[in-house]
C-alpha positions in Angstrom: 0.0 0.1 0.1 1.6 3.5 -1.0 1.0 6.1 1.7 0.2 9.1 -0.6 0.2 12.9 0.5 -1.4 15.6 -2.0 0.0 19.0 -2.1 -1.5 21.7 -3.9 -2.7 25.6 -3.2 -5.9 25.3 -5.7 -9.1 23.3 -3.7 -10.4 22.4 -7.3 -6.9 20.7 -8.1 -6.6 19.1 -4.3 -10.2 17.5 -5.0 -9.4 16.1 -8.7 -6.2 14.8 -7.2 -8.0 13.4 -4.1 -10.7 11.6 -6.6 -7.8 10.2 -8.5 -6.1 8.7 -5.4 -9.5 7.3 -4.3 -9.8 5.4 -7.4 -6.5 3.3 -6.9 -7.0 0.4 -4.7 -3.1 0.2 -4.2 -3.1 4.0 -2.4 -3.9 5.0 1.2 -4.7 8.6 1.0 -3.2 10.4 3.9 -4.5 13.7 3.0 -4.8 16.8 0.9 -3.3 20.0 2.1 -2.4 23.5 0.4 1.2 23.2 1.1 3.8 20.7 2.8 3.2 21.8 6.3 1.9 18.0 7.3 4.9 16.3 5.7 6.9 15.7 8.7 3.9 14.5 10.6 2.2 12.1 8.3 5.9 10.3 6.3 4.1 9.4 3.3 5.8 7.5 0.9 5.1 9.6 -2.1 4.1 13.4 -2.2 1.8 14.0 -5.6 2.0 18.0 -5.7 1.0 20.8 -7.7 4.0 22.8 -6.4 7.1 24.0 -8.2 10.8 22.3 -7.0 11.6 25.5 -5.3 9.0 24.9 -2.5 10.4 21.7 -1.7 12.7 21.3 1.1 14.3 17.9 2.9 12.5 17.1 6.5 14.8 18.1 9.3 16.2 14.1 9.8 17.7 14.4 6.3 15.1 11.8 4.7 12.3 12.8 2.2 9.6 11.2 0.4 9.3 10.6 -3.3 7.8 13.8 -5.0 5.6 13.2 -8.4 5.3 16.9 -9.2 2.8 18.5 -11.7 4.1 21.2 -13.3 3.1 24.7 -14.9 4.5 25.7 -18.1 6.9 27.9 -16.2 8.3 24.9 -14.4 12.3 24.7 -14.8 13.9 21.3 -16.2 14.9 18.6 -14.2 18.3 19.8 -12.4 20.6 17.6 -9.7 18.8 19.8 -7.1 15.2 18.3 -8.0 17.0 14.9 -7.8 18.3 15.1 -4.4 15.2 16.4 -3.0 13.8 13.5 -4.1 11.6 14.2 -7.1 10.9 11.3 -9.2 8.3 12.5 -11.7 7.6 16.0 -13.1 4.5 15.7 -15.3 2.6 18.4 -17.2 -0.7 19.5 -15.2 -2.7 18.0 -18.2 -1.5 14.5 -17.4 -4.1 11.6 -17.6 -5.1 9.7 -14.7 -3.3 6.6 -15.9 0.0 8.6 -16.5 0.0 10.5 -12.7 -0.9 6.9 -11.0 2.1 4.9 -12.8 4.2 7.9 -11.9 3.3 7.3 -8.3 3.6 3.6 -8.4 7.2 4.1 -10.0 8.0 6.7 -7.6 6.9 4.3 -4.5 9.2 1.7 -6.3 12.2 3.9 -6.3 12.4 4.5 -9.8 12.4 8.0 -11.7 9.8 8.9 -14.7 11.9 11.1 -17.2 10.7 12.0 -20.5 13.2 11.4 -23.2 13.8 15.1 -24.2 14.4 15.8 -20.3 16.8 12.7 -20.0 18.8 13.8 -22.7 19.2 17.5 -20.7 19.9 15.6 -17.7 22.2 13.6 -19.0 24.1 16.3 -20.8 24.8 17.7 -17.1 26.2 14.4 -15.5 29.4 16.0 -14.6 27.2 18.4 -12.7 25.4 15.9 -10.8 28.2 13.8 -10.0 30.1 16.8 -8.7 27.0 17.6 -6.8 26.0 14.5 -5.0 28.7 13.5 -2.7 27.8 16.9 -0.7 24.7 15.0 0.6 26.1 11.6 0.2 28.0 9.4 2.6 29.9 7.6 -0.3 33.3 8.5 -1.8 33.7 9.7 -5.1 34.9 5.8 -6.3 32.1 4.5 -4.6 29.3 6.4 -6.4 31.1 5.3 -9.5 30.5 1.8 -8.3 27.3 2.4 -7.3 26.1 3.6 -10.4 27.5 0.8 -12.3 25.8 -1.6 -9.9 22.6 0.4 -11.2 23.4 -0.7 -14.5 23.7 -4.2 -13.4 27.4 -4.4 -13.9 29.1 -7.6 -12.4 32.2 -7.3 -10.1 34.5 -8.3 -12.9 33.3 -5.8 -15.2 33.2 -2.9 -12.8 36.8 -3.9 -12.1 37.7 -3.9 -15.6 36.1 -0.7 -16.4 37.7 1.0 -13.3 41.1 -0.5 -13.8 41.1 -2.2 -10.3 40.9 -5.6 -8.8 37.8 -7.6 -8.2 38.7 -7.6 -4.4 38.9 -3.7 -4.3 35.3 -3.9 -6.1 34.3 -6.1 -3.5 35.9 -4.0 -0.7 34.0 -0.9 -2.4 30.5 -2.8 -2.6 30.6 -3.7 1.1 31.6 0.1 1.9 28.5 1.0 0.2 26.1 -1.6 1.4 27.3 -0.3 5.0 27.0 3.1 4.8 23.9 3.1 3.1 22.4 0.6 5.4 21.6 -1.9 2.8 21.4 -5.8 2.8 21.6 -6.2 -0.7 23.4 -4.7 -4.1 19.8 -4.4 -5.2 18.5 -2.4 -1.8 21.5 -0.1 -2.3 20.7 0.7 -5.8 17.3 1.4 -4.5 18.2 3.7 -1.7 20.7 5.5 -3.9 18.1 6.5 -6.3 15.9 7.6 -3.3 18.8 9.8 -2.3 19.6 11.1 -5.9 22.9 9.4 -6.1 21.8 7.3 -9.2 19.3 7.2 -11.9 17.7 4.2 -13.1 
């Protein structure tokens, strides 16, 4: 069951999104509010919001839910900052009910929903993402490289070859990544990395 919080300044938008959430048996609606003031108290899995990225801020404990944003025409493109804040989808306000629910489900599963043109723009700024991520990350630059290769499904031998290091060193990095992220498996580490904006699927 996905714990969903709705945030939208306009009452008519909130009503429409509430009706949409009620139509999905896999969604538990925690409430619909004008802003994100109830965020820390309710601790949702996903926030469906008709708000700009600039209105988002991580809770005081450093964690954050996954955000699905319904953007206005003036909404800025995807940025590394949006990913770090937990944005996992930016949809147009006229997105269909199916598209919105699919984005909510994907966000709850730790995935990001990015349209092809926006993905090209974001990928072109990969150096900026790589440089920015360690600021909020417990991982070293090398561990981030390894984590991103894990997200691509690369085996230890492949990672060792690409980074020109030994498989023993790769195993050491993987063990360190699991410990720092509090993950039990490589898959869980990747999922946590996605939620933290350290890697993209």
